[in-house]
Structures are given as C-alpha cells and as structure tokens.
N, C-alpha and C positions, 0 to 999 in steps of 0.2 A: 093322226096328223094335226098338230093345232096351226089354223092358219085366220088370219082378218080377212082376206080376200084381197088382194091385188086392184080390182075395183075401188074397193072403198077404202085404199090407201092402206101402206106397211102399219101404221100407227091404230090403227083400228082392231088389232089386235091386241092386247092388254099385255098378254105376256111379253110380246116383241117390244112395248112400249117400255116394261120392266128391267129386261132385256138390255134394251138402247143407254138406260139410264146407266145400268151399272160400267157400262162400254165406256160412255162420256166420263165418267168417273175416274176411269183410268187412264184415259187420254192426256186427263191434265198431267199428272204423275211424268208420264208417257215423255209428255215435249219438254218438262224440266230436267228432264234423266236426260234427253237425248240430246239437250244443249250444252247441260253442266258437269257433264261424265266428260267430254271431249276437250270439255273447254279445261277442266279441271287435269288429264293429262297432259296436255300442251304445255298448262304453265308449269307442269311438275317437271317435266322433258324437252320443252321447247324443238319436238323433233313430228316431223309430219307423218312419219314412219308409224310413230310408236302410238301418235293419233288416231291414224290410221288402225293401229292395233285393237282398239279399243269396238269398230266396228267388226272386225274379224272374230272378235271375242262373242260379240252379241250373232253375226250372221251364220259363222259357219255350222255351230251346232244347230241353233234351228235348218239348217239345210237337212245336216246329217240324220236328224232326230222328230224331223217332219215326216216323212214316211210311215213310224211307229206311232204318232200322234194320232196320222190318218189311220193307220191299223185299231189306235184306242177307239178312236171318235164312231167308227161304225159299229162295236161291240159293247161298249161298255153306257154307261150312264154318264150321260154329255154333261150334265148338270155337277154334278159331284166329279168327275175329271176338274171343271174348270174352277169348281171354289176350289179343289185340292192347290191347281197351278198360283192363280192366288195369293194362296196361302203362301207357297216358297217363295215367290217374288216379293212377297209383304217382308219377310224373316231378310233377306237379302238387301233387302234396300234400306230396313231398319238396322242391319248392321253394317252397313255404309256408315250411315248417319251418325254411331255409337262412336267405328273406330277412327272418321275424320273428326269428330269431336273431342276424340282421347288424343290426335295427333300420330295415329299409329295406322291411319291408313296409305298403303304402297298401292304402285301400279301394276306389280304382278295380283295381289288379292282382289282389285279392283276388274283385270282381266276375267280370273276366277269368278268373279260372283255374275260376270256379265255375261260368262258360259253357262252360270246354274239358273237366269232368268231366262236365258236366251231358251235352251231346254224344255224350260217351261213352257215360252212363249209357242215351242211348235206344239205342243202337246195340246195348250188351250188354242191356238186357233183350228187345230185337227175339227177339234169338237164346235169352233163359230162357222166354220166350213159349211161344216155336216147341218147344225142347227136352223140357219136362217131359214132355208127353204123348207123344214120340218115348220117353222114358224109361222114362216108366209106364203106359202107356197112357192112351187116356179115361178109360174111370171111374178112374181113379186119379188124374187130373187136382187137383178139386177136394182131398182129400185133401192129395195134392205142396206145392199151391200152400198151401192151410194147416202144413202142416210151417214151410215156409221161410218162411210172415208169422209162425208162432210163434217161430222162431230168429232172426228180426229184432225181433222183439219183448222175445225171454228177455234178449235181450244190454241192449237198450235199458231195460230193466228197471231195470238194472245201470249200466253206462256214463252214464248223465244223473248219477247221484245220484255215481261217483266221480268223472267230469268235472270235474264243481260243485264238489270238494273240492280238484280239483288246479286248475283256474283261481283259485280263490281263493288256494291258497297258491303258486302255480308259475306263473300264469297259463296259456295255449292251448299253448305250447308240446307239453309232452308226448300231448296231445291229437294235436295235425297230426302229430307224429312218427309216435306209434301206428298215426293211421289209413294212412302213407303204407305201412308197413311191410304191414299188413293184408294190401293189396293184393296182395302176393309172394306172401301166404299163398295168396291166394286161385288167382293163376295155378298155382302149382306145383301146388294138389288139380285144378285145371282139364286140366292136362297128364294128370295118371293115368287121366282117363275117356277109355273105347276112343273113343267117337264121341260127337255129340249130331245128330248128321244136318245136313242129307238126307241118302237116301243116295246118291245120287245130284248133288253139288254141279254148279251148270250156271256158278259163276263170278260174276266183278262185274256187276250190269245197266249194260247201254250208258244213256245217259238218254232214247232212246225207250222201252226197257223199263223205266223207272224211273220213265217220267211213265203207262205202262201200268197199271204196277205199282201208281201210289198212285190211277189211277181205279176198278181193279180193287178195290181196299179202301175206298174209299168207295161207290164201287155198292153189294158188298155191304153193308155196314152199313145205307144209309138204304133196301135194297127191304127189310130185313127189321124189318117192324113194332116187335115188343120192343126188338130192340137197337137201333131207332132212339128209342126212348121211351126206354131206360134212359140211353142216352148224353144226350141232352139235358138229365134230371134230372142226371145227373152231372155235368156240366155248369154245374147251379146249382147244385148242392152244392157243389161244388168251391171254386166262385167265391168263396159267401158261405164255407165252410170255410178256406177258406186265408188268408183275409181274415181271420179269426180267429183263426188259427196265429199269423201274421205278429206281430203286435202282443202278442202272450203274452208277451212280454219283459217290456216297457214296461208293459203291464196290471197284471201280478203288482208289477212294481218300482215304479208310480208309485203305486197304489191299494190296495197294500198294503206297500207296502214292504219287498220281497223282498230276499232276500240273493241273492249269487249262489250260494252254498249250498242256498238257497231252492228256489231256479231248477230246479236240477239233483234236488234232491226228488221233485218238482212234475211232471219229466219223466220223471223214473221211475213216479210213480204214473200216468201216462199211458201207459209202456209197459207196469203192468202190468194196464192197465183193455182195452190190444192185444191183449196175449196172452191172456187169456181170450176175447176176443172173435175171433181167429185159431183157437184150440183149436176153439171152440164149432162155429164155420165146417167143421171137419173131419168132429166128428163128429152135426153137422146135418144132412149131405148126404142131400139126397133123402129125408128124413123127411116135411118139408108138402112140397106144390108150389111151384115156383122163387117163385112172382107174389106168390103169398098170404106166404109168409117174407121175404123182401124188403121189401113193401111196409110190413108192422107194423116191420119191422127200423127200418125210416126214421124212423118215426114216434117209435118210442119213444128214436133216436138223435137227434133233435131235442128230443125234452119232456123229456129230461138234460141236453142242454147250456143248455135255456133259465137255471134258474137260477140261472146262474156269476153273470149280471147282478145276483141280486137280492142272494147273498150279501154276510159282513160279515167270514167268517172268510176267510183266506188258504187254510188246509186244504179248509175246505167247499167253496171254490169248482173249487181243483185235482183233488177227489172227483170231483166235475159234471165234469168235462173230462174225468177220464178212464175213467167209466162212460159218456160219451159215445161215447170212440173205442172202449168195447169192442166197443158198436155199430156204429162205423163202420167197423172190422177185420173184422166178422163181414161187412155185407155186402160188402167188398171180397174175401172170399175166396170167397164166394157166386156174385159175379158173373163172378169169374174161371174160377170152374169151371162154369159154368154157359157162358161162351163159347166155352171148350175143349172141352164136351159136343156144343156145335152146329154148328162150324165145320169142315169139310173141311180135314184136316193139311196140305194145301201152302198153303193162306191164312190162317193162323192169324199169322203175324209178320205180312201187309198191312193184315188188319183191324185188328190189336190196333192198328199205328201211326197207323191213322184214327182209331181211337177216342181213343186218348192225343193226339192234337192239338186234336180238338173237346175231351173234357173239360177238357183243362189249359192249352187258349188264353185262357178265361177268367178265368184266376187272375190274370195280372197287373193287367189294369183295377181286381180286387176287391183287391187285397192293395197299391198304390198308395192306391186310394184309402181305404185301412181305414187305411195309415198317416199320410194326410194327415188327416183325422180326427182320429186320435190326437194328432201335434203340433200342430195348429192349436183344436179344443177338447175333446180329452181322450180318453185310451184307453178309458174308461168307454162312453163314447156308441159307439164305433166297435165294442167289439164287443156291444154293444145292438142295433145295428141285423146285424149278423153272425147273432146268435142269433136275432133276429124273424124273420128273413129264411130261417134256416133252417129254422123250424118251419112256416112258410108253403110251404116246396116240398116238402118231407116229406108236406103233405097234397093236396098237388096229386096226388106219386104215389100215394097210397095213395086219391084217387079217378080214377084213370088207370086204362080193365078193362084197356086193351092192355098194361098193366104186370101187374095180379094178378091176370089170368085165363093169365098165361105159366106154362105145367107142362111143359115139354121138361126 
C-alpha cells in the first residue's frame, strides 16, 4: 500500500498528488458538461421532462453498473481500469463535439452518449473509491475525499459562470470540446501514478465470481445497521434532491425569467456552497461523533433548502440552493470518509457499488415525476414537493437512534 501518512497531509504522497491533478482536470470538463448538456436539451425541447431525462441517462446506468465497477475495482489493476474509462469518455465527448458541429446531434444521441459516459463513470468511481485508502491510508481517507470534493467544487465555481457566458455567445460547442480534452489530461496524469492497487490483481471476474461479489457487497451493506439506515435515508434524500436538481433550469427560467448567463452564475453560487461544505467536511473530521454531526447536517440542509419555494428574488433562491448544497457536500464527505474507515480494504469496491445502486436507483422516478409535474402544473409545484419531502426525510433521520448514536 502507498501512503503519505495522514499526519503529514494527503498531498505528502506524490502518487496522490498526481492522481489529484488528473481528477481536477476532468472536473473542469465535467463542470462544463453538467451545465451545457441540460441547457442544450432544454433549448432543443423546451421541456422540463426531457431536460430531466438527461440526468436520468447519466445517473441510472451509473447506479446499475456501480456494483460491477466495485467488483472490477477489487479484482483488476485499478489504474488501467480508470485510464480505459477516461478513454471511453473522451471518445463520447469528442463524438458529441463533432456531431454538434455538423448539426446532426439529436436528443436521443445525447441520451445514449450520456448512458455510455455513465457506465464508464461507474467503473471509474469504483476504482476511485478503492484507490483512496490505498494511496493515503484509512485515516487519511476523509481528508483525501474532501480534497477531491473541494477540487470538484472549486472548478464548478468557475466553469458554470464561464460556461453560461460561452453558451450565450457561442452555444455548447466550446464546453463539449473542452470536456473531451480534459479526459485526455486525466489519462496522462493517471499514467504517472505508480499503482492504485490492488497489490495482487486477480483479473476480470467470471460471471459466477461477479454474482458472488454482488452478493457479498449487498450482504455487508445490509448486515451493518448504521450503514443500512444511512443508505435508506440516502435513497430517500437523493430521490427528492435529484428531483429538485433536475428541474432547476426550468424553475429559474420559468419562475424568474433567468437567462443562460444567469443560470451559469446560479450554478457557480451552488458550486461555491459545495466548496465550502466539502472543505468543512475535511476540517471537521472526527471532532464530533459521526452520527450526531450527520443528523444535524441533514436537518440544517433541509431547512436551508425550504425557503427556495418562498423566495421572490432569483438571487435569494439561488443563495438558498447554494447554502443547502454546502450542507449536502459536507454530508457526502463525512459519509464517504466514515464508510472508508469502517470497511475492510478488500471490500470497499463491492460495498460502495451496492450502496450506489440503492441510493441512486430511486432517482429516476423522482426526476421523471418532477419533470412531469413541472411541465403539467408548473416548476414551482414540483420544487415545492421536493423541498417539503426533503425536510420530512431529514427529521426522520434525526429521529433514528441507529444513525444518531453512530460513533465509529
């Protein structure tokens, strides 16, 4: 195992520093894509449901294939796996760029391409989750995760504002092209990391081994009471939270008359909140018992989300969304670090895959329902359902002694 030692900081590991650089490059492209593609679909269709469909195309395949990615990450050379995934993602984004430039890119093509990117991301994230404790040790896992989240959110702070301006003047082509090139940069960076583990790769699993890995991941997840409870809460919060996120563009455009540049600025505000939350997650590591910190964060997150449906100002609504997202990112950093602390290293990929399947699979019906409500009854009603439901689930988590008393 490579480790820079958590007391010296995660960046004292040269391998993690190179790894971090590659991820930071890909985050730049991702930030542009996550704004440009939904905006492109909305401009093509004027439909909240179709815009939400782009999110479904990214998240559902990711959830389904996450367990396969976890199995692969525990058995094969993770560095090669992640480089291959970046190659595939580069090819898809390059195809988007070329077909858009030729005026032949269609919404079904976008959905199919996003699904391929999503499957590659599932395999990539399986490798990433298992690589972090390998590079920096278990005690450095929360700080390393928070550093990656901070890098992602720092780039998202800038790229939506730039992307919104680019979209207004030049359309989505620059964002699509830049996204493709950043995946090349990520591949180069990963190639200079000596190893991401495992120390003794076993090779691609057979179908029988794959089924066994999936079973092991699920059993480990559901046999741990706290992990099971947090996963169920995560399922509910993601269903409602993604429903709100999926209609964010139609909500601001229809209710507040936001321009493309306004949307970019709001996404940038959202990223600033996420950056603050991810940095807080790293500095907050182990200061309070985990269960107490996470349940309080859930409640504050939900209460900050709720005012968005009462705001009369677009910028006040954006500020509420950003503040809520700060808490959401704090929760993500804390939960991932907690899982990495308590899981055996050889099971990280499989258990994380099982968790991703459960917490994300409910996203699709939530997003599609919110899109249907937004198109039929208005985006404000759909956002209200998301916000009120989010508050209810947060208080359920607070009332759960299994979560509240968790202290590992």
